[in-house]
C-alpha positions as CSV (number, residue, x, y, z in Angstrom):
1,M,80.6,12.5,16.8
2,V,79.0,9.6,18.7
3,H,77.3,10.4,22.0
4,V,76.8,7.5,24.4
5,L,74.9,7.3,27.7
6,L,76.7,5.0,30.0
7,V,74.5,3.7,32.8
8,E,76.8,2.1,35.4
9,D,76.8,2.2,39.2
10,D,80.3,0.8,39.5
11,E,82.3,4.1,39.6
12,R,85.7,2.5,38.7
13,L,84.3,0.6,35.7
14,A,82.4,3.6,34.5
15,R,85.6,5.7,34.7
16,L,87.7,3.1,32.9
17,T,85.0,2.6,30.2
18,S,84.5,6.3,29.7
19,R,88.3,6.9,29.3
20,Y,88.6,4.2,26.7
21,L,85.7,5.4,24.7
22,Q,86.7,9.0,24.9
23,E,90.2,8.1,23.6
24,H,88.4,6.7,20.6
25,G,86.4,9.8,19.8
26,V,83.2,8.9,21.7
27,V,81.4,11.5,23.9
28,V,80.3,9.8,27.1
29,T,77.7,10.9,29.7
30,V,77.6,8.8,32.8
31,A,74.5,8.0,34.9
32,A,75.0,6.0,38.1
33,S,71.3,5.0,38.5
34,G,68.2,4.2,36.5
35,T,66.6,7.4,37.6
36,D,69.6,9.5,36.6
37,A,69.6,7.7,33.2
38,L,66.0,8.6,32.4
39,V,66.7,12.2,33.4
40,E,69.7,12.4,31.0
41,A,67.7,10.7,28.2
42,S,65.1,13.4,28.5
43,R,67.7,16.1,28.2
44,H,69.9,14.8,25.3
45,A,69.6,12.7,22.2
46,F,72.1,9.9,22.5
47,D,73.4,7.6,19.7
48,V,73.6,4.6,22.0
49,V,72.7,3.7,25.6
50,L,75.0,1.3,27.5
51,L,72.7,0.0,30.2
52,D,73.8,-2.1,33.2
53,L,71.1,-4.6,34.3
54,M,71.9,-4.5,38.0
55,L,71.2,-0.9,39.1
56,P,70.2,0.6,42.5
57,G,66.6,1.6,42.7
58,R,65.1,1.1,39.2
59,D,66.8,-1.8,37.5
60,G,68.1,-2.0,34.0
61,L,65.0,-3.9,32.7
62,E,62.6,-1.2,34.0
63,V,64.8,1.5,32.6
64,C,65.1,-0.3,29.2
65,R,61.3,-0.7,29.0
66,E,60.7,3.0,29.7
67,L,63.4,4.2,27.3
68,R,62.0,2.0,24.6
69,G,58.6,3.5,25.2
70,R,59.8,7.0,24.4
71,T,62.7,6.6,22.0
72,D,64.2,4.2,19.4
73,V,67.8,4.8,20.6
74,P,69.9,1.6,20.3
75,I,70.3,0.0,23.8
76,I,73.2,-2.3,24.6
77,M,72.6,-4.1,27.9
78,V,75.8,-4.8,29.8
79,T,75.7,-7.0,32.9
80,A,77.5,-9.7,34.9
81,R,74.4,-11.9,34.6
82,G,75.1,-13.8,31.4
83,E,72.6,-16.6,31.6
84,E,70.5,-17.2,28.5
85,A,67.2,-16.3,30.4
86,D,68.7,-12.9,31.3
87,R,69.8,-12.2,27.7
88,V,66.4,-13.2,26.3
89,L,64.6,-11.1,28.8
90,G,66.7,-8.1,28.1
91,L,66.2,-8.4,24.3
92,E,62.5,-9.0,24.7
93,T,62.3,-5.8,26.9
94,G,63.7,-3.8,24.1
95,A,67.5,-4.0,24.2
96,D,69.2,-4.2,20.8
97,D,72.3,-6.1,22.0
98,Y,73.6,-7.9,25.1
99,L,77.2,-7.9,26.3
100,P,78.1,-10.0,29.4
101,K,80.8,-8.8,31.9
102,P,83.7,-8.9,31.9
103,Y,83.9,-7.6,28.3
104,S,86.7,-6.5,26.0
105,S,86.8,-2.7,25.6
106,R,87.5,-3.2,21.9
107,E,84.5,-5.4,21.5
108,L,82.3,-2.9,23.3
109,L,83.5,-0.1,21.0
110,A,82.9,-2.3,17.9
111,R,79.3,-3.1,19.1
112,I,78.7,0.6,19.7
113,R,79.9,1.5,16.2
114,A,77.7,-1.3,14.7
115,Q,74.6,0.0,16.4
116,V,75.4,3.6,15.3
117,R,75.8,2.4,11.7
118,R,72.6,0.5,11.8
119,A,70.7,3.4,13.4
120,R,72.0,5.9,10.8
121,G,71.1,3.6,7.9
122,K,74.7,2.9,6.9
123,A,74.4,-0.9,7.4
124,G,71.4,-1.2,5.1
125,P,69.6,0.2,2.1
126,T,69.3,3.9,1.4
127,S,66.8,5.8,3.7
128,Q,63.3,5.6,2.4
129,P,61.0,8.6,2.0
130,V,59.2,9.9,5.1
131,H,55.5,10.6,4.8
132,V,53.5,12.6,7.4
133,G,50.1,13.6,6.2
134,R,50.4,16.0,3.2
135,L,54.2,16.2,3.7
136,M,56.8,14.0,2.0
137,L,60.6,14.1,2.6
138,D,63.1,12.1,0.5
139,P,66.4,11.8,2.4
140,R,68.2,10.6,-0.8
141,S,67.6,13.7,-2.8
142,L,67.0,16.1,0.2
143,R,63.7,17.0,-1.5
144,A,60.6,17.9,0.5
145,T,57.1,18.4,-0.9
146,L,53.8,19.6,0.7
147,D,50.6,18.7,-1.2
148,G,53.0,17.7,-4.1
149,K,54.6,21.1,-4.3
150,V,58.4,21.3,-3.8
151,L,59.6,23.2,-0.7
152,N,62.6,25.4,-1.1
153,L,64.6,24.3,2.0
154,T,68.2,24.8,3.0
155,T,70.1,21.6,4.0
156,Y,69.8,22.5,7.6
157,E,66.1,23.2,7.3
158,F,65.6,19.8,5.6
159,G,67.5,18.1,8.4
160,L,65.4,19.8,11.0
161,L,62.2,19.0,9.3
162,R,63.3,15.4,8.8
163,V,64.1,14.9,12.5
164,L,60.6,16.3,13.4
165,A,58.9,14.2,10.7
166,E,60.5,11.0,11.8
167,R,59.2,11.7,15.3
168,A,55.8,13.2,14.3
169,G,53.5,13.5,17.2
170,R,56.4,13.7,19.7
171,V,57.6,16.9,21.4
172,L,61.3,17.6,21.0
173,S,63.1,20.1,23.1
174,R,65.5,22.7,21.6
175,E,68.4,20.7,23.1
176,Q,67.2,17.5,21.5
177,L,66.8,19.1,18.1
178,L,70.4,20.5,18.3
179,D,71.7,17.1,19.2
180,L,69.7,15.3,16.4
181,V,70.3,17.7,13.6
182,K,73.8,17.6,12.2
183,G,74.8,21.0,10.8
184,S,77.7,23.3,10.6
185,A,78.9,25.3,13.6
186,D,77.5,28.5,12.0
187,E,74.0,27.0,11.6
188,V,74.0,25.6,15.1
189,F,75.4,28.5,17.1
190,D,74.8,31.7,15.0
191,R,71.1,31.1,14.6
192,S,68.8,29.6,17.2
193,V,66.5,26.7,16.6
194,D,63.6,29.2,17.0
195,V,64.8,31.1,13.9
196,H,64.9,27.9,11.8
197,I,61.4,26.9,13.1
198,F,60.2,30.4,12.1
199,R,61.6,30.0,8.6
200,L,60.2,26.5,8.2
201,R,56.7,27.8,9.2
202,Q,57.0,30.5,6.5
203,K,57.3,27.7,3.9
204,L,54.9,25.2,5.5
205,E,52.0,27.1,7.0
206,P,49.2,29.1,5.3
207,D,49.3,31.3,8.4
208,P,52.7,31.0,10.1
209,R,51.4,33.0,13.1
210,N,48.8,30.3,13.8
211,P,50.6,27.1,12.8
212,T,48.7,23.8,12.5
213,L,51.5,21.6,11.2
214,L,54.7,22.7,13.1
215,K,53.5,23.4,16.6
216,T,55.0,24.9,19.7
217,V,54.4,23.1,23.0
218,R,54.9,25.9,25.6
219,G,57.7,25.1,28.0
220,A,58.6,21.8,26.2
221,G,59.7,22.4,22.6
222,Y,58.3,21.7,19.1
223,M,56.2,19.0,17.5
224,L,55.3,18.1,13.9
225,A,51.6,17.2,13.9
226,T,50.7,13.8,12.4
227,G,48.3,13.7,9.5
228,D,45.4,13.0,11.8
229,E,46.1,16.2,13.8
230,T,46.3,18.7,10.9
C-alpha cells in the first residue's frame, strides 16, 4: 500500500486529487499548509510527498528544504508556476520531480508509482548490504551479522532492524516503525513494537537491560546507534 502526503491549500483540488488516487489504491493524507505538512511528516512515514509550491505561511520551498533535512522521502513539487527557474529552484531545494499545473491525474499517478519503485529499489539493482559499525545486514539474503556472527532473526525482526540501520543515528517513533516495516497483520497488531525491540536486544546486546546499540529515547522512540556511538 502506498501512502501519500498531499500538501495542497486548494480544497477542491485536494478533494479531487485524493479521490482519484484513492480509487487507484493510494492512501492519502491531506495537509492544507506547510506547517500542517511538517506535523504530519513527523507522525507518519510516507512513501511520497506531493508538495504545492504556493502555500499559506511557510511556502513549498521552505517545507521541501526542511523535509529533505530530516527524511529521504520522494518529493514531487506540484505548482502553477511552471517557469524553468521555478523548476530548477525546486529541484535544487531537494524535490525529486516537478509537475506543473494543470496536470493529468493519470500522469500524477504514474509519477507517484515511479518514485515509489525507485525508492523501494525496484527500478535499479538489488539492494546493497547495510553496514553500521559492527553490524551488517544483507537485504538480498535477509542475513544479519554482528562481529561476523550470524544473528538468528525472524523476517519481521530483520525488517525492523533494517529500517533502524538505514536510519542509524535517527530517532524513529513507534508509529514510524509500524509504517516503515511491512509485516503481516499478526506481527503488526498482536505484538507491539516494544516486544520486537526487546527480542532484538536479546540477540544484539551483551546486556539487554543496558543497551548500547539499540537505544530507547524516552518519549520519542528508538534509535540504532552509529558505529561512532557504540
